[in-house]
N, C-alpha and C positions, 0 to 999 in steps of 0.2 A: 316297230323295231325298238327293243328295250335296251337301255344303257345303264350300267351300274358301276360302282367303284368298290375297292377294298373287299374283294371276294376271296374266298378260301377254297381249298380243294375239299374232296369228299370227307376226309378224316379230320379236317379242321387244323391240320398241322403245317400247311403251306399257305402263306398269304401271297397272292399274286401282286407283283409290283407294277402291273400294267396300269396306265392312266385310267382305263375304263374297260369294262366287259360289255360287249354288244351282242344281242341275240336277234339277228335278222330273221325275217320270215320268208324271204324270197332270194333267188340267185341274183336277181337284178340289184337288190340291196347289197348283197355280198360284193358284187363287182364294183359298185360305187364306193363302198368302204375301202376295198383294196386299192383302187386307183388313187384315192385322195389321202390315204394314210401313209406317212413316212415310215412307220414301223407297225407291223401287224403279224398276228400269229393265230393259228387254229388252236382251240382249247380242248376239244373232245368233251367227255363227260366227267372230267375232274377226278378220275380214279388214279392219277399218278401221285406218287408220294415224294416227288422232288419238283424242281422247277423246269422240267423238260419242255413244258408248254408255255412258259412265261415269256413276256416281252416287256420292254419299257413303254410300248405304244398301246395298240388296241388288241384285245383278245376277242376272237370270234367264237361264239357258241352257236353251232349250226343245228342244234337239236330241234329248233322250231321251223326249219326249212322242210317242206313236205318230202316224205319218203319217195313218192312217185316211183313205185316198184314196177320194173319192166322185166319180164322173163323172156329171154330170147326164143325165137320161133323153134330153134333146134333143141331148146330146153337144156342147154349145156351151161348157160351163164345167166346171171340176173344182175340188173343194174339198179342202184338205189342211191338216195342221198347219203353223204358221208356221215351226217349227224344221226343217222338211224341207229337205234339201239337193237342189239341182237334179239333180245327177248320180245320185242314188239313186232319185228319183221318176220321172225321165224315162223309163227303160225300162218302168216300170209303166204310165205313160200310153201309151207306144207299144204295149204288149201289149193295152191296151184299145182300140187303134185310133185314138187321138187324139194331138195334139202341141201343144207350145207354139210361139208365133210366133217366138221368139228365145231365146237363152241368152247369158250372159256368157262370157268366155273361161275363167273358172274354174267348173267344175261343183260345187266344194266348198262354195260359199256357200249360205246358207239363203234360201228364198223371202221370209220375213219381213224379214230384214236387207237383202237386195238391194232389195226394194220400198221399204223405209223410207228408204233413202239415195239413191234414184234411179239405182241401178246399171243398166247398159244393154244391152250387146251391140253389134251393129253392123248397119247397113242404112239407107240414106238414106230408104227408104220405110217403115221399121219404127219403131214407137214403142219407147221404153224398156221394161224389164220392168214398171215401175210402171203403164204405160198398159194393161196386160192385166188390171188389177184390176177385178173385177166386184163384190166385196164383201169387207169385213174384219170379223171378229169381234173386238171390242175389250173387254177387261176394264177397267172404270173403277175409281176409288179404293176403292169398297166391294167389289170382287171380282165384281160382277155384269157380265154380258156383254151388250153391245148390238151390233147389226149395222149397219154403214154400207154401203149398197148404191149401185150405179150408178143415177143419177137423183136420189139424195139431194143436197141442196145442199152437204153437207159433204164429199162424196167427193173432189172436186178438191183440197181442202185436206188431206184425211186420207191420201191415197194415199202421198205422200212426207211422213212425219210425224216422222222422226228419233227415234221412241220417246217423243214428248212428249205424246201423247194418251191413253196407257194401254198395256196389254200386249196386243199383237195375237196372238191364239192360233190362229186359223185364217184362211186366205185362200182366196178363190174367184177363179180366173183364167180368162180366155178360153182355149179350146182350139179346134183345128181338126182335120180328118182327118189322120192320120199321113202323112208324106211322106218321100222319100229325097233325099239330097244327095251332092255331091262337092266336094272342095277341090282347087284348083290353084294353084301358085306361079308368079309371074312376076317378072322383074327381072334386073339392076337398071335403074332408070329415072333418068336425069339429073335433078338437083334442079330446074332451071328448067323442064324438060319436065313434070315432075310438078306443080309448083305452078301452071303455066299451064293445066293440064287436070285439076285435082283432082276436080272434079265428075264429069268423064267417067270417071276411074278408079273412083270409088266407085259409079258406075252400072253397073259391069261385071258384077255378080252380085247375087244375093239379099242377101248379106252380104259386105262387103269390108273388109280390114284391111291397112294398110301399115306398114312398119317402117323407121326411119332412126336414124342416129347423128349427124345434122346435119352430115354431110360433103358430098361432091359428089353423092351419090345418095340415092334411096330404095332401100334394098337389096333388099327383097322386097315383093311385093303378094300377099296371100292372098285368092283369090276363091272364095266358097262359092256354089255354084249348086244350085237345086232341080231335081230330075228330074221332068218332067211325069208325072202319073198315067198308068199303062199303058205307059210307055216304059221301055226298059232302061237308057237313058243320055240325056245331053243333049250336043249339040255345044258345044264351047267354043273360043274363038279360040286360034290357035297363038302369038299375040303380043299385047302390050298396050303401046300407045304406043311401038312399036319394040322393046320388051323381049321376049325369048323366054319361052315356057313352060318352066319348069324341071322336072327329073325328080321333085322332091319326095321324099317318103318314105312308106312304109306306116305304119300305126299301130305304134308301137314301145314302148308302155308309158309313154312320156313325152309324145308328141304324138299327137293323133288323125291319121288318115291324110290325107296331103297329096299323094297321087300320082294323083289323078284317079279313084280307085276310088269306086264308089257304095256308100253305106251309109245306115243310118237317121239321121234328123235329129239325134237325141240324141248320135250319135257323130261328127258333123261340125260342128255349130254351136259347141261349145266347142273351145278350142285344146288342152285337156288332158283325158285320161281321169280319172275319179274316183279311181282308185287311184294316180295320180301326184301328187307334191307339187312344183310348180314352184319352182325356186330354193331349195328347202328352207327357205323363209322368210328367205333371206339378202338382203333387199331392203327398201326403203321406196318409197312411191309418191306421186306427185302427179298431178293431172289437171285440165284446164281445157277448157271448152266455149266455142267462138266461133261466130258465125253462119257457115255454110258459104260464103256470099258473100265472107267475109273470110279464107278459107283461105290464100291466097297471102300476103297482108300479114302475118297473124299468124305463119305459119311462117318467113317471111323475117326478121321481127323477132326471133324466138327464135334463129334461126341466127346472128344477130349476137352471141349469147352462147356460141357453140359452144366456144370455148377454155376457158370455165368449166364448161360442161355436161359435156363429154366425159369428163373424169377421173372423174366420179362416176356415169356412166350405164351401165346394162346395155343398154337399148334404149328408144326412144320408139315407141309404137304409135299410129297414126292411124286413127280410125274415124269414122263418121257416124251420126247418129240423126235421125229425123223429129221435127218440131215437135209439141208438145202444149200443153194448157192447164192442167196441174197447177201449183198455186200455188208450190211450192218446187222445181219441176223445173228443172235446169240446161238442159234442152232446150225450155224454155217459149218460145213465140212464133214461132220459125222453125227450119228445119233447121240442124243444127250439125255442126261438125267437133270431134271429141273428141281432145284431145292428151294422151296418157297416158304419163307418164314412169315407167319402172321403174328406180329408182336402185339403185346398190350400197348396201349397208348402212352408209351414211355419214350418219346422221340430222342431226348437227350441221352438217356441210358443206352438206347440202341445205337445211336450215332457213335458213342464212345466204344461200344463193343465191336462195331463193324470192321475197323482196321485189323483186329486180331482174327476175326472170323474170316475175312478175305485173305489174310496171310496164310491161314490153314489150307485154303483150297487153291491158292495160287499155283502150287506145283502141279495141279491137275488142270490148269488152264481155265479156271473159273471165270466166266463172263457174266457181268451183272445185267439184270433186266433194265432196259432203258427208262422205264417209268417208276422204278422203285429206289429205295434208299441204297446208297453205296458211298464208300469213301475213296474209290479209285479215281485218280487224276488222269489228265490227258496222256501222260507218258505211259501209264499202265494200260490204258484202253488202246492206245496205238499198237502196242505189242500183241494185243488179242485180235485185231482186225486187219488182216493183210490188205484188204481193199479200201481201207479208210482214205488213203491218198486219192484214189479214184472217186470216192464220194465227195471229198473236198472239191475236186475239179468239177464235178457235176453241179454242186451248189454254186460255185463261182460262175459257171456258164448260165445257169437258169435264174440266178438272182444276183447279178453283178452289182446292183445298187445296195445290197444288204438289207432290203426291206423285211425279209423273213428271218433274219439272224436272231440269235438269242444268247443270253449269258451262258446257258447250258452248252450250246453249240461251241462257243468260244472256249469255255473252260474245259469241257470234256472231250470235244472232237478236234480242238485246235483250229477252228475256223477263224479267219482274220476278217474283221469288219472293214 
């Protein structure tokens, strides 16, 4: 069990205030640490761009705890360690003949951390990664484990938990028979053409992502299509809203294949292979979710800030997600457009810009990603989440001692220590 201090997040822009970061190698070690620590919190894989995972006490990095993958006999669910990275376990699932319904663009993130923060992937008919949760094993303040299962009244509140209910040690997620996919690139699409037909663009495949710099075009649209069982390939259109299909590129060690070649789901759903490190951490990120019906209005409002956005922007990625009923889900209530900014590593400049950016999308009900930069305070967040009071009650019931509380939880969610 390794212990260190003064650690940073992935981008090097957040310094954790925890007294130490511990990387246990067994669940017994985790239970011992939880039981004897007055303040403790799960860390994930450090891909958050704020202090959502921080604590004044001990931070737990569970990536060294064995995955111990178990596929259920009915092949509908799979259980594994919460510190498991998607890109490492996905080929194991595929070898067992099963698949996840979706993955995020980064395969480097852990299941536990992605689920806890509402991280998503893309697909208008697909729920976020958190919606696949069938059960969570959660260590409470005394180090004892309880399981929250689908059908339990607490699961809609516990799925996206921000680490505030305890230490999630194992997760059970829905799986389905393994499948194959292809990725195709289209573009560019004139801005007005895209915004007028955004829902149509995002319905063009199983999972669709678009990229823009808020100029005159949406430069590229990446369409991920499932290949039907028993087929060698699937027909895809030669154009999209008048934009041609581009040659794309084969898998090159940095991106997964975008040339229309067919491959396994785990090598097409993410944008990057597990061995690649996108941007080498030289970025910060913010992301907001607005109802898909407001896509044109929200995007046009943001484009009004283009002269201030562009000097600090690597790219803005646009995705969609299906509605769900999870209490802290940014996709709660109706299908959403996800507006994800990958900024240059200009944290001060981005922080100064965010209040105006968020004011532009406030009329459209813009909810921030829990793990990314935002200027919104507790009063603004409370207006966006009608079940926040129920979540506070859930935290008080499961962690009455405040062992798992955080400054983020107090500042943004209004939790009282």
